[in-house]
Gaussian input, Z-matrix of N, CA and C with variables (Angstrom, degrees):
# hf/3-21g

backbone

0 1
 N
 C     1     B1
 C     2     B2     1     A1
 N     3     B3     2     A2     1     D1
 C     4     B4     3     A3     2     D2
 C     5     B5     4     A4     3     D3
 N     6     B6     5     A5     4     D4
 C     7     B7     6     A6     5     D5
 C     8     B8     7     A7     6     D6
 N     9     B9     8     A8     7     D7
 C    10    B10     9     A9     8     D8
 C    11    B11    10    A10     9     D9
 N    12    B12    11    A11    10    D10
 C    13    B13    12    A12    11    D11
 C    14    B14    13    A13    12    D12
 N    15    B15    14    A14    13    D13
 C    16    B16    15    A15    14    D14
 C    17    B17    16    A16    15    D15
 N    18    B18    17    A17    16    D16
 C    19    B19    18    A18    17    D17
 C    20    B20    19    A19    18    D18
 N    21    B21    20    A20    19    D19
 C    22    B22    21    A21    20    D20
 C    23    B23    22    A22    21    D21
 N    24    B24    23    A23    22    D22
 C    25    B25    24    A24    23    D23
 C    26    B26    25    A25    24    D24
 N    27    B27    26    A26    25    D25
 C    28    B28    27    A27    26    D26
 C    29    B29    28    A28    27    D27
 N    30    B30    29    A29    28    D28
 C    31    B31    30    A30    29    D29
 C    32    B32    31    A31    30    D30
 N    33    B33    32    A32    31    D31
 C    34    B34    33    A33    32    D32
 C    35    B35    34    A34    33    D33
 N    36    B36    35    A35    34    D34
 C    37    B37    36    A36    35    D35
 C    38    B38    37    A37    36    D36
 N    39    B39    38    A38    37    D37
 C    40    B40    39    A39    38    D38
 C    41    B41    40    A40    39    D39
 N    42    B42    41    A41    40    D40
 C    43    B43    42    A42    41    D41
 C    44    B44    43    A43    42    D42
 N    45    B45    44    A44    43    D43
 C    46    B46    45    A45    44    D44
 C    47    B47    46    A46    45    D45
 N    48    B48    47    A47    46    D46
 C    49    B49    48    A48    47    D47
 C    50    B50    49    A49    48    D48
 N    51    B51    50    A50    49    D49
 C    52    B52    51    A51    50    D50
 C    53    B53    52    A52    51    D51
 N    54    B54    53    A53    52    D52
 C    55    B55    54    A54    53    D53
 C    56    B56    55    A55    54    D54
 N    57    B57    56    A56    55    D55
 C    58    B58    57    A57    56    D56
 C    59    B59    58    A58    57    D57
 N    60    B60    59    A59    58    D58
 C    61    B61    60    A60    59    D59
 C    62    B62    61    A61    60    D60
 N    63    B63    62    A62    61    D61
 C    64    B64    63    A63    62    D62
 C    65    B65    64    A64    63    D63
 N    66    B66    65    A65    64    D64
 C    67    B67    66    A66    65    D65
 C    68    B68    67    A67    66    D66
 N    69    B69    68    A68    67    D67
 C    70    B70    69    A69    68    D68
 C    71    B71    70    A70    69    D69
 N    72    B72    71    A71    70    D70
 C    73    B73    72    A72    71    D71
 C    74    B74    73    A73    72    D72
 N    75    B75    74    A74    73    D73
 C    76    B76    75    A75    74    D74
 C    77    B77    76    A76    75    D75
 N    78    B78    77    A77    76    D76
 C    79    B79    78    A78    77    D77
 C    80    B80    79    A79    78    D78
 N    81    B81    80    A80    79    D79
 C    82    B82    81    A81    80    D80
 C    83    B83    82    A82    81    D81
 N    84    B84    83    A83    82    D82
 C    85    B85    84    A84    83    D83
 C    86    B86    85    A85    84    D84
 N    87    B87    86    A86    85    D85
 C    88    B88    87    A87    86    D86
 C    89    B89    88    A88    87    D87
 N    90    B90    89    A89    88    D88
 C    91    B91    90    A90    89    D89
 C    92    B92    91    A91    90    D90
 N    93    B93    92    A92    91    D91
 C    94    B94    93    A93    92    D92
 C    95    B95    94    A94    93    D93
 N    96    B96    95    A95    94    D94
 C    97    B97    96    A96    95    D95
 C    98    B98    97    A97    96    D96
 N    99    B99    98    A98    97    D97
 C   100   B100    99    A99    98    D98
 C   101   B101   100   A100    99    D99
 N   102   B102   101   A101   100   D100
 C   103   B103   102   A102   101   D101
 C   104   B104   103   A103   102   D102
 N   105   B105   104   A104   103   D103
 C   106   B106   105   A105   104   D104
 C   107   B107   106   A106   105   D105
 N   108   B108   107   A107   106   D106
 C   109   B109   108   A108   107   D107
 C   110   B110   109   A109   108   D108
 N   111   B111   110   A110   109   D109
 C   112   B112   111   A111   110   D110
 C   113   B113   112   A112   111   D111
 N   114   B114   113   A113   112   D112
 C   115   B115   114   A114   113   D113
 C   116   B116   115   A115   114   D114
 N   117   B117   116   A116   115   D115
 C   118   B118   117   A117   116   D116
 C   119   B119   118   A118   117   D117
 N   120   B120   119   A119   118   D118
 C   121   B121   120   A120   119   D119
 C   122   B122   121   A121   120   D120
 N   123   B123   122   A122   121   D121
 C   124   B124   123   A123   122   D122
 C   125   B125   124   A124   123   D123
 N   126   B126   125   A125   124   D124
 C   127   B127   126   A126   125   D125
 C   128   B128   127   A127   126   D126
 N   129   B129   128   A128   127   D127
 C   130   B130   129   A129   128   D128
 C   131   B131   130   A130   129   D129
 N   132   B132   131   A131   130   D130
 C   133   B133   132   A132   131   D131
 C   134   B134   133   A133   132   D132
 N   135   B135   134   A134   133   D133
 C   136   B136   135   A135   134   D134
 C   137   B137   136   A136   135   D135
 N   138   B138   137   A137   136   D136
 C   139   B139   138   A138   137   D137
 C   140   B140   139   A139   138   D138
 N   141   B141   140   A140   139   D139
 C   142   B142   141   A141   140   D140
 C   143   B143   142   A142   141   D141
 N   144   B144   143   A143   142   D142
 C   145   B145   144   A144   143   D143
 C   146   B146   145   A145   144   D144
 N   147   B147   146   A146   145   D145
 C   148   B148   147   A147   146   D146
 C   149   B149   148   A148   147   D147
 N   150   B150   149   A149   148   D148
 C   151   B151   150   A150   149   D149
 C   152   B152   151   A151   150   D150
 N   153   B153   152   A152   151   D151
 C   154   B154   153   A153   152   D152
 C   155   B155   154   A154   153   D153
 N   156   B156   155   A155   154   D154
 C   157   B157   156   A156   155   D155
 C   158   B158   157   A157   156   D156
 N   159   B159   158   A158   157   D157
 C   160   B160   159   A159   158   D158
 C   161   B161   160   A160   159   D159
 N   162   B162   161   A161   160   D160
 C   163   B163   162   A162   161   D161
 C   164   B164   163   A163   162   D162
 N   165   B165   164   A164   163   D163
 C   166   B166   165   A165   164   D164
 C   167   B167   166   A166   165   D165
 N   168   B168   167   A167   166   D166
 C   169   B169   168   A168   167   D167
 C   170   B170   169   A169   168   D168
 N   171   B171   170   A170   169   D169
 C   172   B172   171   A171   170   D170
 C   173   B173   172   A172   171   D171
 N   174   B174   173   A173   172   D172
 C   175   B175   174   A174   173   D173
 C   176   B176   175   A175   174   D174
 N   177   B177   176   A176   175   D175
 C   178   B178   177   A177   176   D176
 C   179   B179   178   A178   177   D177
 N   180   B180   179   A179   178   D178
 C   181   B181   180   A180   179   D179
 C   182   B182   181   A181   180   D180
 N   183   B183   182   A182   181   D181
 C   184   B184   183   A183   182   D182
 C   185   B185   184   A184   183   D183
 N   186   B186   185   A185   184   D184
 C   187   B187   186   A186   185   D185
 C   188   B188   187   A187   186   D186
 N   189   B189   188   A188   187   D187
 C   190   B190   189   A189   188   D188
 C   191   B191   190   A190   189   D189
 N   192   B192   191   A191   190   D190
 C   193   B193   192   A192   191   D191
 C   194   B194   193   A193   192   D192
 N   195   B195   194   A194   193   D193
 C   196   B196   195   A195   194   D194
 C   197   B197   196   A196   195   D195
 N   198   B198   197   A197   196   D196
 C   199   B199   198   A198   197   D197
 C   200   B200   199   A199   198   D198
 N   201   B201   200   A200   199   D199
 C   202   B202   201   A201   200   D200
 C   203   B203   202   A202   201   D201
 N   204   B204   203   A203   202   D202
 C   205   B205   204   A204   203   D203
 C   206   B206   205   A205   204   D204
 N   207   B207   206   A206   205   D205
 C   208   B208   207   A207   206   D206
 C   209   B209   208   A208   207   D207
 N   210   B210   209   A209   208   D208
 C   211   B211   210   A210   209   D209
 C   212   B212   211   A211   210   D210
 N   213   B213   212   A212   211   D211
 C   214   B214   213   A213   212   D212
 C   215   B215   214   A214   213   D213
 N   216   B216   215   A215   214   D214
 C   217   B217   216   A216   215   D215
 C   218   B218   217   A217   216   D216
 N   219   B219   218   A218   217   D217
 C   220   B220   219   A219   218   D218
 C   221   B221   220   A220   219   D219
 N   222   B222   221   A221   220   D220
 C   223   B223   222   A222   221   D221
 C   224   B224   223   A223   222   D222

   B1=1.4620
   B2=1.5265
   B3=1.2776
   B4=1.4489
   B5=1.5302
   B6=1.3327
   B7=1.4647
   B8=1.5286
   B9=1.3396
   B10=1.4620
   B11=1.5291
   B12=1.3288
   B13=1.4494
   B14=1.5267
   B15=1.3137
   B16=1.4587
   B17=1.5246
   B18=1.3185
   B19=1.4556
   B20=1.5126
   B21=1.3256
   B22=1.4668
   B23=1.5312
   B24=1.3089
   B25=1.4660
   B26=1.5217
   B27=1.3054
   B28=1.4570
   B29=1.5156
   B30=1.3068
   B31=1.4597
   B32=1.5273
   B33=1.3277
   B34=1.4610
   B35=1.5158
   B36=1.3146
   B37=1.4581
   B38=1.5189
   B39=1.3314
   B40=1.4561
   B41=1.5237
   B42=1.3226
   B43=1.4585
   B44=1.5318
   B45=1.3060
   B46=1.4666
   B47=1.5305
   B48=1.3254
   B49=1.4656
   B50=1.5391
   B51=1.3311
   B52=1.4603
   B53=1.5304
   B54=1.3295
   B55=1.4609
   B56=1.5241
   B57=1.3178
   B58=1.4706
   B59=1.5202
   B60=1.3293
   B61=1.4654
   B62=1.5245
   B63=1.3258
   B64=1.4658
   B65=1.5264
   B66=1.3151
   B67=1.4661
   B68=1.5285
   B69=1.3235
   B70=1.4588
   B71=1.5283
   B72=1.3365
   B73=1.4587
   B74=1.5223
   B75=1.3257
   B76=1.4658
   B77=1.5203
   B78=1.3342
   B79=1.4589
   B80=1.5263
   B81=1.3208
   B82=1.4632
   B83=1.5298
   B84=1.3246
   B85=1.4612
   B86=1.5201
   B87=1.3238
   B88=1.4623
   B89=1.5245
   B90=1.3308
   B91=1.4685
   B92=1.5162
   B93=1.3212
   B94=1.4670
   B95=1.5282
   B96=1.3219
   B97=1.4701
   B98=1.5279
   B99=1.3371
   B100=1.4662
   B101=1.5255
   B102=1.3347
   B103=1.4575
   B104=1.5243
   B105=1.3200
   B106=1.4655
   B107=1.5232
   B108=1.3349
   B109=1.4729
   B110=1.5258
   B111=1.3269
   B112=1.4646
   B113=1.5293
   B114=1.3180
   B115=1.4676
   B116=1.5217
   B117=1.3326
   B118=1.4736
   B119=1.5224
   B120=1.3265
   B121=1.4642
   B122=1.5237
   B123=1.3266
   B124=1.4651
   B125=1.5251
   B126=1.3201
   B127=1.4646
   B128=1.5247
   B129=1.3361
   B130=1.4713
   B131=1.5290
   B132=1.3249
   B133=1.4651
   B134=1.5231
   B135=1.3152
   B136=1.4664
   B137=1.5183
   B138=1.3326
   B139=1.4638
   B140=1.5220
   B141=1.3327
   B142=1.4655
   B143=1.5302
   B144=1.3482
   B145=1.4610
   B146=1.5230
   B147=1.3241
   B148=1.4629
   B149=1.5181
   B150=1.3092
   B151=1.4635
   B152=1.5183
   B153=1.3257
   B154=1.4588
   B155=1.5204
   B156=1.3109
   B157=1.4667
   B158=1.5294
   B159=1.3108
   B160=1.4655
   B161=1.5229
   B162=1.3237
   B163=1.4674
   B164=1.5249
   B165=1.3201
   B166=1.4573
   B167=1.5151
   B168=1.3253
   B169=1.4711
   B170=1.5216
   B171=1.3368
   B172=1.4656
   B173=1.5248
   B174=1.3232
   B175=1.4605
   B176=1.5261
   B177=1.3187
   B178=1.4638
   B179=1.5266
   B180=1.3305
   B181=1.4610
   B182=1.5255
   B183=1.3323
   B184=1.4590
   B185=1.5220
   B186=1.3194
   B187=1.4552
   B188=1.5285
   B189=1.3202
   B190=1.4539
   B191=1.5232
   B192=1.3089
   B193=1.4604
   B194=1.5227
   B195=1.3173
   B196=1.4674
   B197=1.5342
   B198=1.3316
   B199=1.4659
   B200=1.5287
   B201=1.3174
   B202=1.4607
   B203=1.5182
   B204=1.3036
   B205=1.4566
   B206=1.5355
   B207=1.3150
   B208=1.4686
   B209=1.5270
   B210=1.3316
   B211=1.4546
   B212=1.5163
   B213=1.3202
   B214=1.4512
   B215=1.5232
   B216=1.3222
   B217=1.4654
   B218=1.5203
   B219=1.3090
   B220=1.4605
   B221=1.5253
   B222=1.3320
   B223=1.4549
   B224=1.4317
   A1=108.92
   A2=116.23
   A3=122.62
   A4=109.76
   A5=117.02
   A6=121.02
   A7=112.68
   A8=117.74
   A9=119.99
   A10=111.55
   A11=118.13
   A12=122.15
   A13=112.89
   A14=117.55
   A15=121.69
   A16=109.63
   A17=115.74
   A18=121.30
   A19=107.98
   A20=117.43
   A21=119.38
   A22=110.19
   A23=115.21
   A24=122.04
   A25=109.26
   A26=116.22
   A27=122.94
   A28=107.08
   A29=116.30
   A30=120.69
   A31=107.93
   A32=115.78
   A33=120.94
   A34=109.02
   A35=116.52
   A36=121.27
   A37=108.97
   A38=115.59
   A39=121.32
   A40=108.35
   A41=115.36
   A42=119.42
   A43=109.64
   A44=115.46
   A45=120.92
   A46=109.82
   A47=116.46
   A48=120.50
   A49=111.05
   A50=117.11
   A51=120.41
   A52=110.68
   A53=116.20
   A54=120.54
   A55=111.05
   A56=117.03
   A57=120.70
   A58=111.25
   A59=116.51
   A60=119.53
   A61=111.40
   A62=117.25
   A63=119.31
   A64=110.96
   A65=116.63
   A66=120.99
   A67=110.13
   A68=116.55
   A69=121.74
   A70=111.95
   A71=117.12
   A72=120.90
   A73=115.25
   A74=117.89
   A75=120.16
   A76=111.17
   A77=116.17
   A78=116.73
   A79=107.97
   A80=116.34
   A81=120.50
   A82=112.42
   A83=117.71
   A84=120.62
   A85=112.74
   A86=116.39
   A87=119.72
   A88=110.90
   A89=117.90
   A90=120.11
   A91=110.48
   A92=116.56
   A93=120.75
   A94=110.63
   A95=116.11
   A96=120.87
   A97=110.73
   A98=116.56
   A99=121.52
   A100=111.09
   A101=117.24
   A102=118.88
   A103=111.82
   A104=117.51
   A105=120.18
   A106=111.49
   A107=115.92
   A108=120.44
   A109=111.62
   A110=116.26
   A111=119.90
   A112=110.91
   A113=117.11
   A114=120.45
   A115=110.16
   A116=117.13
   A117=120.04
   A118=111.02
   A119=117.25
   A120=120.77
   A121=111.62
   A122=116.96
   A123=120.64
   A124=110.60
   A125=117.15
   A126=120.07
   A127=111.60
   A128=117.33
   A129=120.02
   A130=111.06
   A131=116.76
   A132=120.10
   A133=111.35
   A134=116.52
   A135=120.67
   A136=110.62
   A137=117.31
   A138=120.33
   A139=111.56
   A140=116.55
   A141=120.00
   A142=112.47
   A143=117.07
   A144=120.79
   A145=114.59
   A146=117.53
   A147=121.17
   A148=112.04
   A149=115.82
   A150=121.85
   A151=111.86
   A152=117.25
   A153=120.53
   A154=112.19
   A155=116.05
   A156=120.71
   A157=110.89
   A158=117.66
   A159=121.33
   A160=111.27
   A161=116.95
   A162=119.81
   A163=111.44
   A164=117.05
   A165=120.58
   A166=111.64
   A167=116.85
   A168=120.51
   A169=111.64
   A170=116.46
   A171=119.37
   A172=111.33
   A173=117.55
   A174=120.95
   A175=111.02
   A176=116.82
   A177=121.12
   A178=111.92
   A179=116.36
   A180=123.88
   A181=110.98
   A182=116.09
   A183=120.64
   A184=110.52
   A185=116.39
   A186=122.18
   A187=106.74
   A188=115.96
   A189=121.10
   A190=109.57
   A191=115.82
   A192=119.81
   A193=110.55
   A194=116.68
   A195=120.05
   A196=110.61
   A197=116.98
   A198=120.64
   A199=110.89
   A200=116.54
   A201=120.86
   A202=109.59
   A203=117.58
   A204=121.80
   A205=112.16
   A206=116.87
   A207=120.89
   A208=112.21
   A209=117.55
   A210=120.58
   A211=110.42
   A212=116.09
   A213=120.96
   A214=108.46
   A215=115.92
   A216=120.23
   A217=111.38
   A218=117.34
   A219=121.10
   A220=108.98
   A221=114.69
   A222=123.23
   A223=113.86
   D1=134.38
   D2=-179.73
   D3=-73.66
   D4=136.01
   D5=-178.67
   D6=-62.60
   D7=-20.67
   D8=178.64
   D9=-65.09
   D10=-23.62
   D11=-177.10
   D12=-106.08
   D13=7.59
   D14=-179.53
   D15=-72.95
   D16=129.33
   D17=175.25
   D18=-105.24
   D19=122.03
   D20=178.94
   D21=-61.00
   D22=141.48
   D23=-179.85
   D24=-132.90
   D25=154.80
   D26=174.26
   D27=-124.68
   D28=124.50
   D29=-179.97
   D30=-127.36
   D31=123.53
   D32=179.52
   D33=-133.06
   D34=146.36
   D35=174.74
   D36=-76.36
   D37=137.26
   D38=175.24
   D39=-129.71
   D40=163.66
   D41=179.61
   D42=-76.98
   D43=163.61
   D44=176.78
   D45=-60.76
   D46=-40.66
   D47=179.41
   D48=-63.29
   D49=-43.24
   D50=177.64
   D51=-60.82
   D52=-42.26
   D53=179.42
   D54=-62.60
   D55=-44.97
   D56=-179.48
   D57=-61.40
   D58=-41.40
   D59=-179.62
   D60=-70.96
   D61=-38.40
   D62=176.72
   D63=-61.75
   D64=-43.42
   D65=178.31
   D66=-63.31
   D67=-39.30
   D68=-179.31
   D69=-64.87
   D70=-42.30
   D71=-171.18
   D72=-100.30
   D73=-28.02
   D74=-174.56
   D75=-130.80
   D76=126.06
   D77=173.24
   D78=-75.91
   D79=169.88
   D80=-172.78
   D81=-56.45
   D82=-44.98
   D83=-179.57
   D84=-62.93
   D85=-38.62
   D86=179.87
   D87=-70.96
   D88=-33.58
   D89=175.99
   D90=-58.53
   D91=-42.72
   D92=179.06
   D93=-60.08
   D94=-44.58
   D95=179.98
   D96=-63.84
   D97=-51.52
   D98=-175.88
   D99=-62.27
   D100=-48.08
   D101=-178.24
   D102=-69.17
   D103=-31.64
   D104=174.64
   D105=-62.71
   D106=-43.44
   D107=177.57
   D108=-64.58
   D109=-42.03
   D110=179.69
   D111=-63.75
   D112=-40.54
   D113=178.42
   D114=-64.61
   D115=-43.99
   D116=178.26
   D117=-59.20
   D118=-46.69
   D119=-179.38
   D120=-64.51
   D121=-41.47
   D122=177.97
   D123=-61.84
   D124=-45.17
   D125=179.93
   D126=-64.67
   D127=-37.21
   D128=176.23
   D129=-62.79
   D130=-42.98
   D131=177.87
   D132=-63.55
   D133=-42.94
   D134=179.23
   D135=-62.27
   D136=-43.00
   D137=179.07
   D138=-64.07
   D139=-35.94
   D140=-177.68
   D141=-79.59
   D142=-42.01
   D143=-171.17
   D144=-111.62
   D145=-9.80
   D146=-179.17
   D147=97.84
   D148=140.55
   D149=-177.23
   D150=-61.78
   D151=-45.38
   D152=-176.22
   D153=-58.10
   D154=-44.54
   D155=-177.07
   D156=-67.30
   D157=-52.45
   D158=-176.17
   D159=-66.16
   D160=-48.68
   D161=-178.60
   D162=-66.39
   D163=-37.96
   D164=177.04
   D165=-61.07
   D166=-45.80
   D167=178.82
   D168=-62.60
   D169=-39.41
   D170=-179.31
   D171=-70.03
   D172=-43.83
   D173=-178.96
   D174=-64.68
   D175=-39.24
   D176=178.05
   D177=-74.76
   D178=-7.93
   D179=-176.12
   D180=63.57
   D181=25.48
   D182=173.84
   D183=-76.71
   D184=-18.44
   D185=177.54
   D186=-136.92
   D187=136.50
   D188=-178.57
   D189=-112.12
   D190=174.81
   D191=177.28
   D192=-59.35
   D193=-36.81
   D194=177.32
   D195=-61.16
   D196=-43.29
   D197=177.58
   D198=-64.62
   D199=-41.33
   D200=179.38
   D201=-60.29
   D202=-40.84
   D203=-179.50
   D204=-63.29
   D205=-26.12
   D206=-178.90
   D207=-84.39
   D208=-16.07
   D209=-178.18
   D210=-70.76
   D211=142.26
   D212=176.81
   D213=-87.84
   D214=122.75
   D215=-179.80
   D216=-87.49
   D217=-19.12
   D218=-178.42
   D219=-92.13
   D220=149.52
   D221=173.35
   D222=43.76

């Protein structure tokens, strides 16, 4: 396959429960939209505050997706 036609993909293992809930709440097309937005927001936070700080807070569960949503990305 020619690299000009390669589409970047993200593949992660999830639990059976996570899969069931994703299927219940989000159809395949909406999953693409939602996860694309989440990745964009995460990358913006990392660029603004640094990977170590943001990822550390998330891994420690000191900050949740709800907290991330409240953060101002502008200015």
